[in-house]
LOLUMVEX-690948 format. One record per residue (C-alpha): x, y, z. Coordinates in steps of 0.1 Angstrom, whole numbers, padded with zeros to 4 digits, always signed. Each point is the difference from the previous one (the first is absolute). Example, Ala and Ser with C-alpha at 12.3 -4.5 7.8 and 13.67 -1.06 7.14 Angstrom:
2
+0123-0045+0078+0014+0034-0007
END
This chain:
245
-0050+0103+0033+0035-0014+0006+0016+0023-0026-0009+0032+0020+0011-0012+0035+0035+0013-0004-0008+0032-0020-0004+0035+0012-0036+0014+0001+0002+0033-0019-0016+0023+0026+0015+0030+0018+0002-0002+0038+0023+0008+0029+0009-0037+0003+0011-0001-0037+0023+0029+0005+0019-0017+0028+0035-0014-0006-0001-0037-0008+0025-0007+0027-0023+0016+0026-0028-0024-0009+0023-0030+0001+0013+0010+0035-0036+0004+0012-0010-0034-0013+0032-0015+0016-0009+0015+0034-0035-0014-0002+0012-0034-0010+0026-0001+0029-0027+0010+0025-0024-0026-0012+0027-0026+0000+0006+0004+0037-0035+0011+0012-0026-0015-0023-0028+0005+0025-0036+0010-0009+0001+0036+0012+0031+0007-0020-0014-0018-0031-0032+0021+0003+0019+0032+0003+0022-0008-0030-0031-0009-0021-0015+0034+0008+0032+0018-0007+0005-0017-0034-0036+0008-0009+0006+0037+0009+0032+0000-0021-0019-0014-0029-0027+0026+0003+0027+0027+0003+0016-0014-0032-0034+0004-0018+0001-0035-0013-0033-0010-0017-0018-0031+0012+0007-0017-0034+0036-0001+0010-0006-0028+0025+0006-0034-0016-0030-0024-0003+0013-0033+0013-0014-0032-0015-0024-0022+0020+0025-0028+0003+0023+0023+0020-0026+0006+0026-0008-0037-0002+0035-0009+0009+0000+0024+0030-0033-0016+0012+0016-0034-0005+0029+0010+0022-0025+0011+0027-0018-0034-0002+0033-0018+0003+0008+0019+0033-0036-0004+0013+0006-0035+0015+0029+0013+0020-0022+0026+0017-0014+0035-0002+0033+0015+0011+0018-0016-0030-0026+0015-0024+0004+0034+0016+0037-0002-0003-0003-0011-0037-0023+0030-0007+0025+0022+0017+0028-0012-0023-0022+0005-0030-0008+0036+0010+0037+0006+0007+0008-0011-0036-0027+0021-0015+0014+0031+0018+0035-0006-0013-0013-0005-0035-0021+0031+0002+0029+0021+0012+0021-0013-0030-0028+0007-0025-0004+0035+0014+0036+0007-0009-0005-0014-0035-0032+0019-0006+0015+0034+0011+0036-0003-0013+0014-0001-0035+0020-0032-0006+0029+0022-0012+0003+0014+0035+0004-0033+0018+0036-0008-0010+0014+0034+0008-0017+0000+0034+0013-0035+0008+0035+0011-0010-0001+0030+0023-0014-0019+0029+0026-0027-0004+0029+0024-0004+0015-0008+0034+0003-0036-0009+0025+0008-0028+0027+0003+0027-0006-0037+0007+0005-0007-0037-0037-0009-0005-0010+0005-0037-0027+0025+0007-0004+0014-0035-0002-0035-0015-0026-0011+0024-0021+0031-0006+0002-0006-0037-0012-0036+0004-0029+0012+0021-0009+0027-0025+0001-0023-0030-0020-0026+0018-0027+0025+0009-0001+0012-0036+0001-0035-0016-0025-0018+0022-0031+0018-0014+0012-0006-0035+0005-0037+0008-0035-0003+0015-0014+0017-0031+0018-0024-0023-0013-0030+0019-0036+0014-0003+0005+0005-0037+0014-0035-0004-0029-0015+0019-0025+0019-0021+0017-0012-0032+0000-0036+0011-0037+0001+0008-0007+0010-0037+0019-0030-0013-0022-0031-0007+0003-0025+0027+0013-0034-0011-0016-0033+0012+0010-0009+0035+0020-0031-0011+0020+0021-0024+0012+0026+0025+0037-0005+0006+0009+0030+0022-0015+0018+0029-0015+0035-0009+0017+0015+0030+0034-0012-0012-0006+0014-0034-0009+0034+0014+0029+0001+0023+0024-0010-0027-0013+0027-0023+0001+0025+0028+0037-0009+0006+0008+0005-0037-0017+0033-0001+0017+0011+0033+0034-0009-0014-0007+0020-0032-0012+0030+0020+0030-0002+0024+0023+0002-0030-0018+0030-0014+0000+0017+0034+0037-0006+0004+0008+0015-0034-0022+0030+0008+0017+0006+0034+0034-0003-0016-0010+0025-0027-0011+0025+0026+0031+0000+0021-0001-0032+0021-0016-0009+0033+0015+0030+0017-0028+0021-0015-0026-0021+0019+0013+0010+0034+0009+0036-0008-0025+0026+0013+0000+0035+0014-0030-0007+0023+0007+0004+0037-0022-0001+0031-0015+0033+0011-0019+0015+0028-0032-0017-0009+0018-0033+0001+0012+0007+0035-0036+0008+0010-0013-0032-0016+0026-0021+0019-0009+0017+0032-0036-0009-0005+0009-0037-0007+0021-0001+0031-0027+0017+0021-0026-0026-0013+0024-0029+0009+0007+0014+0035-0037+0007+0005-0009-0035-0010+0025-0014+0025-0014+0022+0027-0035-0012-0009+0012-0036+0003+0014+0007+0035-0032+0017+0011-0021-0029-0012+0021-0027+0016
END
């Protein structure tokens, strides 16, 4: 499950054909709106909007992650902790949880509909004005791109290490000298160091990190239409908030 969260779903849709920067701007506008007005009408409109975007992207239902039971248990535990304070506290807690789910869903929609190779060039183009302030835009874009590419590999390595450890015979309880979690994390760090060295050599052989931020893709008319739709949804949700209250 975790290894496909940050990978593009190979289907063809209008959302997939949008420029990566357009999707990031749209997610940014939604996050800013929810940061200042996280009310229930706006949350509801954003949930419906993201569902419609997912349907337009033709994402199969199997794309959605199946969260473990303990995750929902922790959310329920948080509600129980707020229960003695009052119903308003529980309602506010649920509101914060929904707010977090919306932000995560918007981020995952970008990952599911965008090749990872398009993220760094889009970030470099969006951050171009910051170069006048001597901000290392290209370096930051490369860091983000390599992180997005390396995280699924790291999760897969941890899964393989856990599976390999389960196959080993378990020593008696009194003879255990180390924590299994520490062993897995140590092995994961060793593997990550080796992979980082190999990745650095491959990048150097292919011309350096400048190739990661170089792209000929630019926003087009469909991107302008998509941003207008996002702005219209944000403005409409604010209008709905004002009408309700």
